[in-house]
N, C-alpha and C positions, 0 to 999 in steps of 0.2 A: 504493500497502499503509498502509496509519495508522502509522507508529511511532511508539511512547509511550515513557515511563519507565515510565508503570500501567498495560495496554488498559483499555477502557473495558470498562465490565462490561454484555454484554445477557441478555436470558433470553428464553430459546425455548420457545413450545408448545406444540413437538410436535419426537419427533427428522424432519430431514430427508432431504430427498437428498444421497446423497455430496456432491455438485461445488457448491454453496453452503454444505453446511454447512462442510465442508473450512478453505473461502476463513473463513467467521466463524469455526473459531478459529484460525486463523493468524494474524487483528488481533485476535482481541475475549476477555478472558476469562468465557466465554460458558460457559451452565449452561438441558440443558436435563429439561424436561422426561419421564422415562420412558416412559409406558403410549405404548397405542394409545389408550384414549378420555384424551380434555380435559381439562385439569385441573380441578380446580374453580373459582368466584372467587377464594374465601374463598384457594383456594394463590396464585392470580394477585398476587390481593393483596398476601399477601403477600412474594414473589418479587422483586415492580416496585420496596420500601423504596431502597434500594442498589444500582439499578440506573441504567445512563446510554442502552441500548435497549433496546427490546419488537419480539421478532416475534411475530404472533398469524396466527391464522388466521379462517375465516368464525363460527367454533363458537365462538370468544373474545370475551365480552363488555367493551365495552373508556370504560369511561365514566366521568364522577365517582368514582365509588366506587375506578377505579386510577387512579384520577390524584392524587387528594390523597393516596392513602396511595408514591405515588412522587416528591420531591419532585428526587431528580440526574435523570429521564427524559426526555430531550430528541431521541426519535424513537422512531415507532411501525410496522413495515416491515413491512408486513404479504402474505403467500401467498395475494396474488386481484385478481381483476380487483375485486371487490364493495368496497367499504365499509361499510357500511351496522351492521354491526357496532363500530361505534370513532364515540364523541361529535363526532366533526368541528368544531364549532363550539366544544367546550368546550379539542379538544386547540387549536386555533388560540389561544385566549383568553390557554392559557398558556404559549404559546414551545413547543408538541410537533410538531414531524413527523411529516408522517401519509405515506408511500405505500405502494405499488400494485406488482403486475407485469402492466399487458395488457399487450395484446398476442398472445404468446406462442402465449397459446389460443385467438385466434381460431382456426383451422383447427382444430384437437383437438374445440374444441366444436358446434361447428358439424356438425364426421365422427361425431361421437353423435347431437343430432338427427339427422339423418338415419336416424342407425339406426333411431333410437327408432319414427320413420317410417315406417319402409319395412318395422321390424317386424311392426308394431300394423297394420300393411293391407296383410299380407299374411300374418297370422295365424303369424304365427312361431314367438316362446312355445308359444304356442294346438295351434302341432304339434310341437315337440317335448319338450312331456308330453304329447298323446295316442300319440307311437311308447314311453316311458319308462315311461308307465303301461299298454302293452298293448290300448291303444284301437283299434290299428290289425287290422283282420279283417277286411278285403275291401282287393284290393290297389290298387285303382283305383276312382272314382266322381265321377263329376261332377260332385257339387254335396259331397265332402266337400271340405271348411275354405277352401270359393270367398273371397276377399280382395278388395280391390281393386286397382284399377290404377293404377300415379303417374304413368306415362307419357302426359304431355297432362291430365294433370289441371291444376286451376289451384291458386295455393299462397300465401295468405298471407301476407308476415311484417309483425309487430306493433314495430317497434322495428329501423330498417336502420340501425344505424350498424355495425360490424366483423363481427358472427355475424354478422346480419339481412344486409347485403352478402357475408357467404362462403353464406352460405346460400344464394339469388337469384343467387349462381353457379353453387352447386349445380344447381339449380333445371332451368337451360338445357338441361344436358346432356339433361336428362330430357323437354327440350321442353315444358318448361309451361308457361301462362300466371300472369305473375306479379303480385302486389298487394300493393302494404304500407301500411307508417300506420306516421309519427313526427313530431310536435312541430315536430322539426330538417326541414326544406327536405335531401332528398341526391338533390341531382342529380345522382351517383354509378352508383344505381343504376338509373335512367330511362335515361340516358345509354350504360350498358354493358354494360345486360341489359332494356331495353326494360322494365318493369318501373312498373305502371301506380300509383300516387299517389290511395291515394280514403279516404272519411272509413270511421272505425271500424266504422261499422253496416252501410257497403258489402263492408267487408272478411270481417268474417263470413259475412254473405245470401251472400259468393257463392264465399266455397273453399273446395275438396274439401280441404284442410292446412289450420287454423291454427298458424302456427307462431309463438310467444313469446318473443321477446330485446330487455325493455328492463330497466333496473332498480328496481330496490324501490327505490318512496319513499313518500310522503303520497300522488302522485299517481298510481299506476300498483299501488295496494294493493287486489287486488281486480278489480282492471283489467278479467279476465273474471270476469262475474255470472251470477245465473240471465239474467235479461235480454239478455244479452250470446248466453249458449249458443240463449236462443232462441229467436235468429235461424239457428242455424245448422242448412245441409241433417240431414238424416235419414240423411243419409250420407254425412257428414264427421268428420274427426280430428281432437282438441286436441294438437299438441305442444307442452311446456314443460321445458327443464329453463335456463329462466333463473334464478327465483327461486319459493320454491316461492306465499311470499303474494301472488302477484298474482294468485293462480285464487280462488275460493269454491269449500272440496277440498264444502263441502256442496252447494250446486249444481251440484257440477259433475258429485256421484256422482250424484243423485236424474238428472242429463240423462242418462248411462252406463245407469243400471238401469235407465232406461224407454225406452230403444235413439232417445230422443231426438238419438239423435247416435252415430255407429258407432264413436268409440272416442278412447284419452288413449293418447300417450306422453308417461312423467311422471318427470322423475330428480331432480328437488325437493319437496316439501311445504312444510307452511304448519309442521308442526310438527316436524323432525331432529334425532335418528333419530326416524321415524314408526315408530306404539305396531304391534305385531301385528293389532293387531281391528281396524286403518281398512280401513271399506269396500269404498273402491278395491281391496283390494287383494284380495277375497271375489269380483270383477268378472272375468269370462276376457275381456273384452274393452277391459282398459285394460294395456299392458305397465311396469312398474318397471325402478327403479334408486336407486341410492344416493348420488349426488351425487355420479357419476364421471365428468360428462362431457370433465374435462377428463383425466382416469388418463391419460395415457400414457406410456412411461417418459422420452421425452423428455421433451416437456412441462414435467411436474413435475422434472424436474432442471435447465433453464430456468429454471423459475420461482426456484426455490431458488436461480442466481448470480442473479440482478433480489432479492430479499431480500438477500441477500451484496451486493452495487454498492448499494445503494440504502442504506443505515450506511459503508458503505467512502467511498463520497462525502461524505456528511455531516459524519462525524467529518474529513474532507481539510478539509473549508469550500471544501464542494461543492453545489448546485444538487443534490439526490437526483432522478436519470433522471426518474426517475415521482413525482415527488413531487404530490402532491392534493388541496393548501391552498396555494397559493402563498403567500394573503394571511400567513402563521405567517414567511414570510421580514423585514417590518415589525415583529412584534414580536420576534422571537430572529432579525437579522441572522446571515448567514452568520457565520461565521470557523472556523479550525479550532478541536478543541476540545480545553479541555483532562483 
């Protein structure tokens, strides 16, 4: 437990689940942005002027402008696995620790990717709408809302880290052939599930379902582009609940509209929130969600606890459990913070 004459000040850019928020309020002088929508950048810049710690979300851009306004800032504790919204090199140079909340959301996120896969393959959303809008006029017909089998199909997993591994585990229950692509050797997924490592083009050519699980970085921006979509079977589906910019949405729209691929399940978009006039939303062979893959009660509560644990550890002079920029310790060695 952090104990000080004067508690460190922390600004939190959104209301967190109680389990973590209570820990932060107990140990720190905390201010929470009260609205559901994220604070404007200018608000964050203003609020960090006199804080020691910042709790951020993926939708918060934490860059030099924020750091310049925050001479006391020592740690950014992010409620997310990803941290592409934070300028990590700049934070490290300034001696600002950055932490995230990994692993805890692996199974929850894989569950949702699987839900998207099943929903688009078996046309669940279309069927729901079909019933609700009074289109169901005939009790049964052989061609009514036919979908595609998942059992026994081939799944291609792009990015075989924790979530990709969890997807492969689920695929074994459906007796699927598992292909994967990763720039890092992943012998565990081969050993545990009989998955086969292939090059990216082969994966797109041979898979019935392509499921994306890579982080967003320069190398993965528009990894799924017009050329790779053209490799897919007309009966194949794309699933993405990693990061929106990994997929070229314009190319995906054209492929879906022209039925060059069968469908897509998307929890993420190039711009979030996506606009209601996004042409992808007009297509009936797309299942969409508003970036909720980790949105289970237990997972979000545990994520908030991890945010608090990272903060408490740092201010007690301990290495935060989920430090993403360990080189920062050379710039600001660990010590109990005044």
